[in-house]
C-alpha positions in Angstrom: -62.7 46.4 8.7 -66.3 45.0 7.8 -67.3 42.2 5.7 -70.7 42.8 3.9 -72.9 39.6 5.2 -76.0 40.7 3.2 -75.1 38.4 0.0 -74.7 35.6 2.6 -78.2 36.7 4.2 -79.8 36.7 1.0 -78.2 33.2 0.2 -79.4 31.8 3.4 -83.1 33.3 2.9 -83.3 31.5 -0.3 -81.8 28.4 1.1 -84.2 28.6 3.8 -87.4 28.9 1.5 -85.7 25.9 -0.8 -85.2 23.8 2.2 -88.9 24.5 3.4 -90.4 23.8 0.1 -88.7 20.5 -0.3 -89.5 19.5 3.3 -93.2 20.3 2.7 -93.5 18.4 -0.8 -91.7 15.4 1.1 -94.3 15.7 3.7 -97.5 16.5 2.0 -97.6 15.7 -1.7 -98.3 11.7 -1.0 -100.9 12.6 1.4 -102.9 14.9 -1.0 -102.2 12.1 -3.4 -104.0 9.4 -1.2 -107.0 11.9 -0.3 -107.7 12.9 -3.9 -107.7 9.1 -4.8 -110.0 8.4 -2.1 -112.3 11.4 -2.8 -112.6 10.0 -6.4 -113.2 6.7 -5.2 -116.3 8.3 -3.2 -117.7 10.1 -6.2 -117.5 6.7 -8.0 -119.5 4.8 -5.4 -122.0 7.4 -5.0 -122.7 7.4 -8.7 -122.9 3.5 -8.0 -125.4 3.8 -5.5 -127.6 6.8 -7.1 -128.1 5.6 -10.8 -130.4 8.3 -11.5 -127.5 10.7 -11.2 -124.7 11.2 -14.0 -121.0 12.5 -13.6 -121.8 15.9 -15.0 -124.8 16.4 -12.6 -122.4 15.3 -9.5 -119.7 17.7 -10.6 -122.1 20.5 -10.9 -123.3 19.8 -7.4 -119.8 19.6 -6.1 -119.3 22.8 -7.7 -122.2 24.4 -5.9 -120.7 23.2 -2.6 -117.4 24.9 -3.4 -119.1 27.8 -4.3 -121.1 27.9 -1.1 -117.9 27.1 1.2 -116.1 30.3 -0.9 -118.9 32.6 0.2 -118.6 31.5 4.1 -121.7 29.2 4.2 -120.8 25.7 5.6 -122.5 23.0 3.7 -122.8 20.8 6.6 -125.7 20.6 8.7 -129.0 22.3 8.2 -130.9 25.4 7.7 -130.5 26.5 11.3 -126.8 27.1 11.1 -126.1 30.5 12.7 -125.5 33.4 10.7 -121.7 34.1 9.7 -122.5 37.9 10.0 -124.1 38.1 12.9 -122.4 40.8 15.9 -120.0 38.6 17.1 -118.7 37.1 14.1 -118.5 40.4 12.3 -116.6 41.6 15.3 -114.3 38.7 14.8 -113.9 39.4 11.3 -113.0 43.0 11.6 -110.2 42.1 14.0 -108.9 39.8 11.3 -108.8 42.4 8.7 -106.9 45.1 11.0 -104.7 42.5 12.3 -103.9 41.4 8.5 -104.7 37.6 9.7 -107.3 37.0 6.9 -108.4 33.7 7.3 -109.9 33.3 4.1 -112.8 31.2 5.5 -115.2 34.2 5.3 -115.2 37.4 3.1 -117.4 39.9 1.8 -119.5 38.8 -0.9 -121.5 41.9 -1.7 -120.0 45.0 -3.8 -120.6 47.2 -1.0 -119.3 45.1 1.6 -115.7 44.5 -0.5 -115.6 48.5 -1.1 -116.1 49.2 3.0 -113.4 46.4 3.4 -110.9 47.9 1.3 -111.3 51.4 3.0 -111.8 49.7 6.4 -108.3 48.0 6.1 -106.7 51.3 4.3 -107.3 53.1 7.8 -107.7 49.8 10.0 -104.3 48.4 9.7 -102.3 51.4 10.3 -104.4 52.1 13.2 -103.9 48.5 14.6 -100.1 49.1 14.3 -100.3 52.2 16.2 -102.3 50.6 18.7 -99.7 47.8 19.2 -97.0 50.0 19.0 -98.8 51.7 22.3 -99.2 48.5 23.7 -95.5 47.3 23.0 -94.6 50.4 25.1 -96.0 49.2 28.0 -93.6 46.0 27.9 -90.8 48.5 27.1 -88.4 47.4 30.3 -89.2 43.5 29.5 -88.1 44.3 25.7 -85.0 45.9 26.8 -84.4 43.6 29.1 -84.8 40.5 26.6 -82.7 42.5 24.2 -79.9 42.3 26.9 -80.3 39.0 27.7 -77.0 38.0 26.1 -75.1 41.1 27.3 -75.9 41.1 31.0 -76.2 37.7 33.0 -77.8 37.3 36.3 -80.9 39.3 37.3 -81.6 40.3 33.4 -81.8 36.4 32.8 -84.5 35.8 35.7 -86.5 38.9 34.4 -86.2 37.6 30.7 -87.1 34.0 31.5 -90.1 35.3 33.6 -91.4 37.6 30.6 -90.9 34.6 28.1 -92.4 32.1 30.5 -95.3 34.0 31.3 -96.1 34.9 27.8 -95.6 31.6 26.6 -98.1 30.2 29.2 -100.3 33.1 28.5 -100.5 33.2 25.0 -99.4 29.8 23.6 -99.9 27.1 26.3 -103.2 27.8 28.0 -105.2 29.1 25.0 -104.9 25.5 23.2 -106.5 23.9 26.1 -109.5 26.1 25.7 -110.0 25.8 21.9 -109.4 22.1 22.6 -112.2 21.7 24.8 -114.5 24.0 23.1 -113.9 23.0 19.6 -113.2 19.7 20.2 -109.6 19.6 18.5 -107.0 17.6 19.9 -104.0 20.0 21.8 -101.8 19.8 18.9 -104.4 21.1 16.4 -105.1 23.8 19.2 -101.7 24.9 19.6 -101.1 24.8 15.9 -104.2 27.2 15.4 -102.6 29.3 18.1 -99.3 29.9 16.7 -100.7 30.2 13.2 -103.1 33.0 14.1 -100.6 34.9 16.6 -98.1 35.2 14.0 -100.8 36.5 11.5 -99.9 33.7 9.1 -103.5 32.8 9.0 -104.1 29.7 6.8 -107.9 29.4 7.7 -107.9 25.6 8.1 -108.7 25.7 11.5 -111.0 28.8 12.7 -112.9 29.2 15.8 -116.7 29.2 16.2 -117.2 27.4 12.8 -118.4 24.0 13.5 -122.5 24.0 12.8 -122.8 21.2 15.3 -121.3 23.3 18.4 -123.3 25.7 20.3 -121.2 28.7 21.0 -121.7 31.6 23.5 -122.2 34.7 21.8 -119.4 36.6 22.7 -116.8 33.6 22.2 -115.5 34.8 18.9 -115.4 38.7 20.4 -113.3 37.3 23.3 -111.1 35.3 20.8 -110.6 38.6 19.1 -109.4 40.3 22.1 -106.8 37.5 22.9 -105.6 37.7 19.4 -104.6 41.6 19.6 -102.7 41.3 23.0 -101.0 37.8 21.9 -100.1 39.4 18.5 -98.6 42.3 20.4 -96.7 39.9 22.5 -95.3 37.4 19.8 -94.6 40.6 17.7 -92.1 41.5 20.2 -90.4 38.1 20.5 -90.1 38.1 16.8 -88.5 41.2 16.6 -85.9 40.5 19.4 -85.3 37.3 17.5 -84.4 39.1 14.3 -82.3 42.0 16.3 -80.4 38.9 17.7 -80.0 37.2 14.5 -78.6 40.7 13.1 -75.9 41.1 15.9 -74.9 37.5 15.2 -74.3 37.9 11.9 -72.5 41.2 12.4 -70.4 39.5 15.5 -69.6 36.8 12.9 -68.4 38.8 9.9 -67.2 42.0 11.3 -63.7 42.0 12.5 -63.0 45.0 15.3 -60.5 47.4 14.8 -58.3 47.0 17.9 -56.7 50.6 17.7 -60.1 52.2 18.0 -61.7 49.7 20.4 -58.8 50.3 23.0 -60.1 52.1 26.4 -63.4 52.4 24.8 -66.4 51.2 27.0 -70.3 50.8 26.2 -72.7 51.5 28.9 -75.9 50.3 28.1 -77.6 51.8 31.1 -77.0 55.2 30.1 -78.1 54.8 26.8 -81.4 52.7 26.7 -82.9 51.4 23.4 -86.1 52.2 22.5 -88.6 49.5 21.6 -89.5 48.4 18.2 -92.3 46.6 17.4 -92.7 44.7 14.1 -95.9 43.2 13.1 -95.5 40.2 10.8 -97.9 39.7 7.9 
């Protein structure tokens, strides 16, 4: 007899969202209030130092800065700031479109660019999924071994550990060191950027190659885009296995086996290899 765990999964999912909302509110709301008060004080000091300006003129200037930022223009620095749309940056942007990361710090501002972006994503996102699925086939053996971790001790655990360790070092541990050196971030900020990027969450609060005070090599963002593609495929496999293990846990938790049917039954996983399923989070 099988007990439906779908309602419990729905309730657990909603509870997880509510828990996240409460924790984020607790951690961030007070800091936001502090930054807002500090910003208002800075504007007041600015008006006191420059009496030729009134509040309305200052608010208009702030609006200009916000519009510039929304268009991808960094107000910081001078007129020698590099273009956001040179080939390397455009290549990086194309990668964020097809992988559905969408940082939000840069977007097409022309009607022609916006229309092209829609059709580019329409064909590019499926192409990206097909490419990542093909890439996932190369990790087929590791994926099957990882999924059977809880069922086949010994050598499988060693191979799974090597797979997880190598991927973690290559995509989550070493890249923040590079980003910390190039961008001037702390390691924690670099790791935060790495995970938020590879999980395709892409807040856009940290983006590589956007500091106008730094000189980047031309291929820096292009190489980062290539790293993102392979890292995204690896992390998507890990997420997929985690989802499968969670489903199996719930089925084992709420499934009562029929002993009369289970007697004498044997399952040979080696005779029935599973096909890898890659899920790209968005």
